[in-house]
C-alpha positions in Angstrom: -29.1 6.9 8.4 -27.3 10.1 9.1 -23.6 10.2 9.3 -21.3 13.1 10.6 -17.8 12.8 9.6 -15.1 15.0 11.4 -11.7 15.7 10.0 -8.7 18.1 10.6 -7.5 16.8 13.9 -3.9 16.0 14.5 -0.8 17.2 16.6 0.2 20.8 16.9 2.5 22.8 19.1 1.2 25.3 21.7 0.3 28.5 19.9 -0.6 26.7 16.7 -3.8 26.4 14.8 -5.9 23.8 13.5 -9.2 23.7 11.4 -11.8 21.0 12.1 -14.5 20.1 9.6 -17.7 18.1 10.1 -19.6 17.0 7.0 -23.1 15.5 7.2 -24.3 12.8 4.8 -27.4 14.9 4.0 -28.7 18.4 4.1 -30.7 19.3 7.1 -33.6 21.8 6.7 -34.7 22.3 10.3 -32.0 22.5 12.9 -31.8 23.2 16.5 -28.1 23.4 16.7 -24.8 22.3 15.1 -21.5 22.5 16.9 -18.5 21.0 18.6 -17.9 19.3 21.9 -14.8 17.7 23.4 -13.8 15.2 25.8 -10.4 15.2 27.4 -9.0 12.0 29.1 -10.6 11.5 32.4 -13.1 14.4 31.9 -16.6 14.8 31.1 -17.6 15.8 27.4 -18.1 19.6 27.3 -19.4 22.1 24.9 -16.9 24.0 22.8 -18.8 26.1 20.3 -22.3 25.6 18.7 -24.5 27.5 16.4 -28.0 27.7 17.7 -30.8 28.3 15.2 -32.3 31.8 15.7 -30.0 32.5 18.6 -26.5 32.9 17.2 -23.2 31.3 18.5 -22.2 30.1 21.8 -18.7 29.4 23.1 -17.2 27.9 26.1 -15.4 30.6 28.2 -12.1 28.8 27.9 -12.1 29.1 24.0 -13.6 32.6 23.5 -11.3 34.7 21.4 -9.4 31.8 20.1 -11.9 29.6 18.4 -14.4 30.4 15.7 -17.3 28.2 14.6 -18.8 28.7 11.2 -21.2 26.7 8.9 -21.5 26.2 5.1 -25.1 24.9 4.5 -24.4 24.2 0.8 -21.6 21.8 1.8 -23.5 20.3 4.7 -20.4 21.3 6.8 -19.5 23.0 10.0 -16.1 24.2 10.8 -14.1 25.0 14.0 -11.1 27.3 13.5 -8.8 26.9 16.4 -6.0 29.5 17.0 -3.6 30.0 19.8 -4.0 26.4 21.0 -3.0 25.3 24.4 -2.1 21.8 25.9 -5.3 22.0 27.9 -7.2 22.1 24.4 -6.1 18.4 24.0 -9.1 16.3 23.6 -11.2 14.3 21.2 -13.5 16.7 19.4 -17.0 15.5 18.4 -19.5 17.1 16.0 -23.0 17.3 17.0 -26.2 18.2 15.1 -29.6 18.3 16.7 -32.7 18.6 14.5 -35.9 20.6 15.3 -37.7 17.2 16.1 -35.2 16.4 18.7 -33.2 13.9 16.7 -29.5 14.1 17.8 -26.6 13.0 15.8 -23.0 12.7 16.8 -19.6 12.0 14.9 -17.1 9.6 16.0 -14.7 12.2 17.0 -11.3 13.5 15.9 -8.2 13.6 18.2 -6.6 17.0 18.8 -3.1 16.9 20.6 -1.4 20.1 21.6 2.2 19.6 22.9 5.7 20.5 22.4 
């Protein structure tokens, strides 16, 4: 059983920064993608940033230039550095890992609240 555990969420004022982490319970050797999605109240879950094997990084237009995704394969961890946060970034952020065989894993989410 694979588990993805997110951390780093919380409350921050507009313009602030947070760093999310997602650690997997085991190392993966063949991945399609690892990354972050979010779901705001009353809205659909949406892609935030992903690392796609062999194809680099992909960001939502709304976060380009503010968020940066990175991975540490040794630690089985993927990070999301979020800068210049806006109230509209408020959401539950979910980590996702998809393996090359199509198996798809999601974390339980971490809440990010941006408000003054």
